[in-house]
C-alpha positions in Angstrom: 7.8 -2.7 -9.5 8.1 -5.2 -12.3 10.7 -5.5 -15.0 9.0 -4.0 -18.0 12.1 -2.4 -19.6 15.2 -4.5 -19.8 18.1 -2.0 -19.1 21.6 -2.8 -20.3 24.5 -2.6 -17.8 25.8 0.6 -19.4 22.4 2.2 -18.6 23.1 1.8 -14.9 26.6 3.3 -15.4 24.9 6.3 -17.0 22.5 6.5 -14.0 25.3 6.3 -11.5 27.2 9.1 -13.2 24.1 11.3 -13.6 23.1 11.0 -9.9 26.7 10.8 -8.5 26.2 7.4 -7.0 29.7 6.2 -7.5 30.9 3.0 -9.2 28.3 0.4 -9.8 29.0 -2.9 -7.9 25.6 -4.7 -8.1 22.3 -4.5 -10.0 19.4 -6.6 -8.8 16.0 -6.5 -10.6 12.8 -6.4 -8.5 10.1 -8.3 -10.4 7.0 -7.0 -8.6 4.4 -4.4 -9.1 2.3 -3.3 -12.1 3.8 -0.1 -13.6 7.5 0.5 -13.3 10.8 -1.3 -13.8 12.7 -1.3 -10.5 16.2 -2.3 -9.4 18.3 -2.4 -6.3 21.6 -0.9 -7.2 24.7 -1.2 -5.0 27.5 1.2 -5.6 30.6 2.4 -3.7 28.3 4.9 -1.9 25.8 2.4 -0.7 22.5 0.9 -1.9 19.9 2.7 -4.0 16.4 2.1 -5.3 16.3 2.9 -9.1 13.0 3.2 -10.7 12.4 3.4 -14.5 9.0 4.5 -15.8 7.6 4.8 -19.3 4.1 5.7 -17.9 4.5 8.6 -15.5 4.8 12.1 -16.8 7.4 14.7 -15.9 4.6 16.6 -14.0 3.8 13.5 -12.0 7.4 13.0 -11.0 7.8 16.7 -10.0 4.7 16.4 -7.9 6.0 13.3 -6.2 9.4 15.0 -5.6 7.8 18.1 -4.0 5.5 15.9 -1.8 8.4 13.9 -0.5 10.4 17.1 0.2 7.3 18.4 2.2 7.0 15.2 4.2 10.7 15.2 5.0 10.6 18.8 6.1 7.7 17.8 8.3 9.7 14.9 9.8 7.4 12.3 8.4 9.1 8.9 7.7 9.3 8.8 3.9 11.8 8.1 1.1 14.8 10.3 0.3 14.9 11.3 -3.3 18.4 11.6 -4.8 18.5 14.4 -7.3 20.8 14.4 -10.4 24.0 16.4 -10.3 22.0 19.2 -12.0 19.4 19.1 -9.1 16.7 17.6 -11.2 14.3 14.9 -9.7 14.6 12.5 -12.7 16.7 11.6 -15.7 15.4 11.0 -19.2 16.7 7.5 -20.2 15.8 4.6 -22.5 12.4 6.0 -23.6 11.3 6.7 -20.0 12.4 8.5 -16.8 14.6 7.3 -14.0 14.3 8.4 -10.4 16.7 7.3 -7.6 16.0 6.9 -3.9 18.1 6.1 -0.9 17.6 2.4 0.0 15.2 2.3 3.0 16.1 0.4 6.2 13.6 -2.0 7.7 11.4 -4.9 6.7 8.1 -5.3 5.0 5.4 -7.4 6.8 3.4 -10.2 5.2 -0.3 -10.0 6.0 -0.2 -13.0 8.4 2.4 -11.1 10.5 0.2 -8.1 11.0 -1.0 -7.7 14.6 -3.5 -5.3 16.1 -0.5 -3.3 17.4 0.9 -3.0 13.9 -2.6 -1.9 12.6 -3.0 0.7 15.3 0.4 2.2 14.6 -0.2 2.1 10.9 -3.5 4.0 11.4 -1.8 6.6 13.6 0.9 7.3 11.0 -1.6 7.5 8.1 -3.5 10.1 10.1 -0.4 12.0 10.8 0.5 12.0 7.1 -3.0 13.3 6.2 -2.6 16.2 8.7 0.8 17.1 7.2 -0.5 17.1 3.7 -3.1 19.7 4.6 -0.3 22.3 4.3 1.0 20.9 1.0 0.2 23.1 -2.0 0.9 20.6 -4.8 -2.0 19.2 -6.7 -2.6 16.1 -8.9 -5.9 14.6 -9.7 -6.5 11.0 -8.9 -5.5 9.1 -12.1 -7.7 6.1 -11.1 -11.1 7.7 -11.1 -14.4 5.8 -11.1 -14.8 6.8 -14.8 -11.5 5.1 -15.7 -12.4 2.0 -13.8 -15.8 1.9 -15.5 -14.0 2.1 -18.9 -11.7 -0.8 -17.9 -14.8 -2.9 -17.0 -16.5 -2.1 -20.3 -13.5 -3.4 -22.1 -13.1 -6.5 -20.0 -16.8 -7.5 -20.4 -16.0 -8.5 -24.0 -12.9 -10.4 -23.2 -12.5 -14.0 -24.6 -11.6 -15.2 -21.1 -15.1 -16.3 -19.8 -14.1 -15.8 -16.1 -12.9 -12.3 -16.8 -16.0 -11.2 -18.7 -18.3 -12.6 -16.0 -16.4 -10.9 -13.2 -16.4 -7.6 -15.1 -20.2 -7.6 -15.2 -20.3 -8.3 -11.5 -17.8 -5.5 -10.8 -20.0 -3.1 -12.7 -22.8 -3.7 -10.2 -20.4 -3.2 -7.3 -19.1 0.0 -8.8 -22.6 1.4 -9.3 -23.4 0.7 -5.6 -20.0 2.2 -4.5 -20.8 5.4 -6.4 -24.2 5.7 -4.7 -22.7 5.0 -1.2 -20.0 7.6 -1.3 -22.1 10.6 -2.3 -23.1 12.0 1.1 -21.7 15.5 0.6 -18.4 17.1 0.6 -15.7 15.5 2.8 -12.2 16.6 3.7 -9.7 16.2 0.9 -5.9 16.6 0.6 -3.0 14.7 -0.8 -3.3 10.9 -0.1 -0.9 8.0 -0.6 -3.6 6.0 -2.5 -1.7 2.7 -2.5 -0.6 1.9 1.0 -0.2 -1.8 0.8 1.8 -4.0 3.1 4.8 -3.9 0.7 4.8 -0.1 0.8 5.6 0.3 4.5 9.0 -0.4 6.1 9.0 -1.5 9.8 11.8 -1.0 12.3 10.9 -3.6 15.0 7.4 -2.6 16.0 7.3 0.9 14.7 6.8 2.4 11.2 10.1 3.1 9.6 8.7 4.7 6.5 5.9 4.9 4.0 7.1 4.6 0.5 6.1 4.2 -3.2 4.2 7.5 -3.5 3.8 7.1 -7.3 0.0 7.0 -7.0 -0.2 9.9 -4.5 -2.9 12.5 -5.5 -5.4 14.9 -4.2 -8.6 13.1 -3.1 -10.8 12.3 -0.1 -8.8 11.3 3.0 -11.5 8.7 3.6 -10.5 6.9 0.3 -7.0 6.5 1.6 -8.4 5.1 4.9 -10.5 2.6 3.0 -7.7 1.5 0.6 -5.4 0.9 3.5 -8.1 -0.9 5.5 -8.7 -3.3 2.5 -5.0 -3.9 2.1 -4.1 -4.6 5.7 -7.1 -6.0 7.5 -8.4 -8.7 5.1 -7.1 -12.2 5.1 -9.7 -14.4 3.5 -12.2 -12.3 5.4 -12.1 -8.9 7.2 -10.3 -9.3 10.6 -12.3 -7.4 13.2 -9.4 -6.9 15.6 -7.2 -5.5 12.9 -10.0 -3.3 11.5 -10.8 -1.7 14.8 -7.2 -1.3 15.8 -6.4 0.5 12.5 -9.4 2.9 12.9 -8.6 3.5 16.5 -5.1 4.4 15.7 -6.2 6.7 12.9 -8.8 8.5 15.0 -6.2 9.1 17.8 -4.5 11.6 15.5 -7.3 12.6 13.2 -11.0 11.8 14.1 -13.2 11.0 11.1 -15.9 13.5 10.3 -19.5 12.3 10.1 -19.5 12.5 6.3 -16.3 10.5 6.1 -17.9 7.7 8.2 -20.9 7.8 5.9 -18.7 7.6 2.7 -16.3 4.9 4.0 -18.3 2.0 2.8 -18.5 3.4 -0.8 -14.8 4.1 -0.7 -13.9 0.6 0.4 -16.2 -1.0 -2.2 -14.7 1.3 -4.9 -11.2 0.4 -3.8 -12.0 -3.3 -4.0 -13.5 -3.0 -7.5 -10.6 -0.8 -8.7 -7.9 -3.3 -7.5 -9.8 -6.3 -8.8 -10.0 -4.7 -12.2 -6.4 -3.5 -12.3 -5.0 -6.9 -11.2 -7.0 -8.5 -14.0 -5.4 -6.0 -16.5 -1.9 -5.8 -15.1 -1.3 -9.4 -13.8 -3.9 -11.9 -14.9 -3.8 -10.8 -18.6 -0.1 -9.8 -18.7 2.1 -11.5 -21.3 5.2 -11.0 -19.1 7.0 -14.3 -18.0 7.3 -15.1 -14.3 10.9 -14.0 -14.0 9.8 -10.4 -15.0 6.6 -10.1 -13.0 5.4 -11.4 -9.7 1.7 -11.9 -10.3 -1.1 -11.0 -7.9 -4.4 -12.8 -7.9 -7.4 -10.6 -8.7 -9.7 -13.0 -6.9 -8.4 -11.8 -3.5 -9.8 -8.3 -4.2 -13.0 -9.7 -5.7 -13.5 -11.5 -2.3 -13.3 -8.1 -0.6 -15.9 -6.6 -2.9 -18.2 -9.5 -2.3 -17.7 -9.3 1.5 -18.4 -5.6 1.5 -21.5 -6.0 -0.7 -22.8 -8.6 1.7 -22.3 -6.6 4.9 -23.5 -3.2 3.6 -22.7 0.2 5.1 -24.1 -0.6 8.6 -22.2 -3.9 8.7 -19.0 -2.1 7.9 -19.6 0.5 10.6 -20.2 -2.3 13.1 -17.0 -4.1 11.9 -15.0 -0.9 12.5 -16.6 0.0 15.8 -17.9 3.2 14.4 
């Protein structure tokens, strides 16, 4: 959600015409995230979220569109994609592809605002989503595999920034342990969100208004989604036991974790911590973009998660979660 491609005013006029949004009244860039260029666009028809990507393929965008349609048909709170006047899910524009969504109502919580009640409701909705995606036929491999992360770390080890190179070596050790700790046999798989951070959920008072930003959605282990979400919502300097247990309790109310999922959860959590430490180094710490085009995220917060997990081990995590 950063501003990677500077679009001229006439580009938004073209978008408004292609998607039948009405006359453009306001365009506000959103300088956050790590992949896309996003804007809030106000028109005579209302407000819209306009996303421009130079990274995601046509196949990726069609998969996302089909997934959102499936979630909507299943009455799961998710974004509404606006098709072009020709019924297509995206528009080719300025060397990339533009997708448009209805603007979502609600607020995004900051981590200090998250209560056990929020965590429990979040877990419940995530489990509901996993149950719904079991009947979704679309498929997309996880683009952020252990192999890709390993290649990132190999490159970062030789970086001229001494802190980066030292951290990359440490992360390689964590990744090796994560691989060993999430190999306890086949576990349930389906389409997962894969990036359910606090800024990807809208809240309406004390209930979930919508999950959004499904650009990383893919087919993988449901337990990986649980672990990524746990890392994102239940750590604030250290793992918060009340939040962790509430989140897992809410999840298991709708979808109890299988024994193999419980065994693999530590490895998934450690892998997620390594993956986001590495991507934040690459996408934020080393980014040449100025502050007005990118809101940076400190990789050290996810490095702290990796270190905390490594110290507690699988049994310590199960105790933390009440499993």
